[in-house]
N, C-alpha and C positions, 0 to 999 in steps of 0.2 A: 756911359753908365757909371755911377759911383760904385767903386769896388769895395767900399767899406761895408762891413756886415755887423748886424746886431745878433748876438748869440744869447738865446733865452733858454734856460735849462729848468726842467721840472724835476726838482730833487726828490719829490715823493714817488717818482715814476722811473728814475734812472739810477743805477748803482754808480758809486764814486770811483771804482778801481780802474776804469778805462778812460778817465778824463784826458790823460795825456794823448792817447791815440785819437780820441775825438777831436781835440784841438788841432792836432797835426793834420787831420783830414779836412777840417774847416778851413785851415790856412791855404789849402789848394784852390779854394774858390774866391777868396777875398781876404781883406784885412779886418779881423774881428776887433773893431774899435770899441764896441759896447759888449760887455760880457756880464751877464747877471744870472743868478740862480735863485730859485724861489722855493720856500718851504718854511715850516715851523721849526726854527732852530733851537727851540726849547725842548724838542723831542729827542730822546737818546738815539733813535735809529738813524739820525742824520749826522751823528758825531764824526763818522768816517770822512765826511766832506771837508771838515774845518781846515786841516793843514793843507789839503790839496788846493783849496780856494786861494790861499796866500801864494802858493807856488805858481799858480796860473793867472794871477791877477783878476780873479772873478769876484764880482761884488755880490755878497749874499743879501737877499731881500727877505726880511722877516714878514711872514704872513700867518697870523693865528687862524686856527680852525674855529670859526665863530659858532658853527652849527654842525652837529653830528650828521654825517652822511652827505654833506655838501663840500665840494673841493674849492676852498678859498684860494688855493695856489693858482688854479687855472684862471680864475677871475683876475687876479693880480697881474699875471703874465699877459693876459689879453689887453688889459687897460694900459699897461706899460708899452706893449707893442704898438698900440694905436698912437700913443704919445710920441714914440720914437718915429713912427711913420710920418707924422705931421711936422716933425722937426726938420725933415729933409736932410738929415746928416748921414743917412745910409742908403745903399742901393739894393740891399738884400737882407734877409733874415735867415737864421738857422734856429729851428725849433727842435729842441732835444727832448723828446717824450715819446711814449708809446700809446698815448691817450687820444682817443678819437674826438675828445672834446675840442681839440684844436683844429678840427677840419674847417670850420667856418672861418677861423682866423687866417689860416693859410690861403683860403680862397679869396678873402677880402684883401690880403696883402698883395696877391698876384693881380687882382683887379686894379690895384693902384700902381701897377708896373714894377713891383718888387720881385726879385728872384727869391724863391723860398726853397730852402733845403731842409729836409727833415732827417733826423737821426733817431732811431728807436730799435726795439727788439723785433724779431720776426713775428711776434704775436700782435704787432700793431694792426689795427683794423684797416681794411683796404680803403675806405673813404678818406682817411687822413693821408694815406700814401699817395693816392691819385690827386689829392689837392695840392701836392707839392710839385715843384719843377723836378726835383730829384730827391729820392729817399734812400738813405744808406742804413743798412742793418748793422747794429752794434756787433753782432756775431762775426761779421767780416773783419772788423777792427780787432776783435779778440784773437782771431786766427792769425792775423798778421803779427800781433805781438807775441803770440805763442810759438812762432817759428824758431825762436832762439833755443827752445827746449825740444829735443827730439821726442820725448815722451808726450809732451803737450801737443806737438805737431801731429803725431800719429792719432791722438784722441780726437783732434779737431777734424779729421778727415770725414768722420761720420756726419758732420753738419753740412757738407758740401751738397748743394742741390743737384739733382740729375738734369741733364739736358734732355728734355722731353720732346716729343713730336710737336707739341704746341709751341715750344721755344724755337724750334727749327722753322716752323711755319711763320712765326713772327719775324725772324731774321730774313727769310726768303721774301716775304711780302714787302718788307722794308727796303731791301735791295731793289726790288722791282719799282717801288715808289720813287726812288731818287736816281735811278739809272738813266743813262742816255739811250739813244736809239740802238746803240750797239750792245746794250745790256750791262755795260760796265758802270759801276758806281764808286765814287770816292768814299773810302771807308770812314772818313771824318763825318761826312754827311749821313752815312748809315748810322753811326753811333749817336749823332744828335737826334735823329728821328726816332730811334729806338727809345731814347730817354723821354721824348715827348709822348710816345705811345704808352710807355710803361715806366713811370718814374723810379721804380725800384729795380729796374734792369741794371745789372752790374756784373761784369765778367768775373769778379771775385766771388760772387755767389756760387759759381760753378768751378771754382778752384783755379782760375786763370787771372793773372795780373792785368792783362790787356785784352781788348776785343780781338785782335789779330790771331793769337794762339787759340782762342776759343773757337773762332770760325774755322781755322785749320783743322781742329780736332774733330769737327763734325763730318768732314769729308764730302759734303754736298755743295761746296762752293769753290770757285777758282779765284786765286789771289795773285795779283801781279804788282810788282814794284816798278815805278816809273821815275825818271829823273825830273827834278823840279828846276824851273828856270829862275826861281827866286831864292832857292836855298840849296845847301849841299845835302840836305836830308831827302831821302826817297819818299815819294808819295805812294800810298798803298791804295790799290783799286781792287774791287771784288765784283764777281758776277755769279749768278746762279748757274749750276751745271745744267746743261740741256739733257733732259731725260729722253733717251731714244726708245721708241716703241719696239718691243720685241718682234722679230721677223716671224711671219706666219709661214709654216711649211706648205709648199705647193703640193696639191693632191696629185 
């Protein structure tokens, strides 16, 4: 699989101040060889992007709003995405937007065998989220950047999602899906399937950097480290705790 990525940013829909964190996140998944941002650069509300674009080697694409009420930026991004797809130069796309208008584009790119990563705000409609292989909330990236400041870190705690019974059921069923006959599942397989089931699943949503501490915090799973024959790193396995039925008192 080609690890080169095309990064397409909707400037009308995303703020400029966290572009550094976004690009660092994108670099985890591939090499962003194509970086383009779309908007009407004659408008004053996009002025904050201009210096940032030079610092991050992002190419601005001018798109005038021809008609009131119609988003020409979306159309330009979609046309460019299809041109890039057919060029065969990339193996994946990162679509940076909170706009559900890109749902069909994400679906079409995945149909062509592309990996699709979405980045947007938590207000992003679910159809666009589930159309991606992985969806990352900008709020997560903001929290990571804010850790430098104690005050900002404390204020960011209110945005951490709660681990609900629904989340626990999702993890429990996923472990069952990939476990062997003994009930143990390799944590890497669990994480991969969680991502497929729910593209916006991310341990950072719940205040944890990795999946292991998230699962440990719940208290309903058993975790075991095992030696690897191929690496000095330990392999982490997990299984669901067996819930014992309460004993009934004899009459």
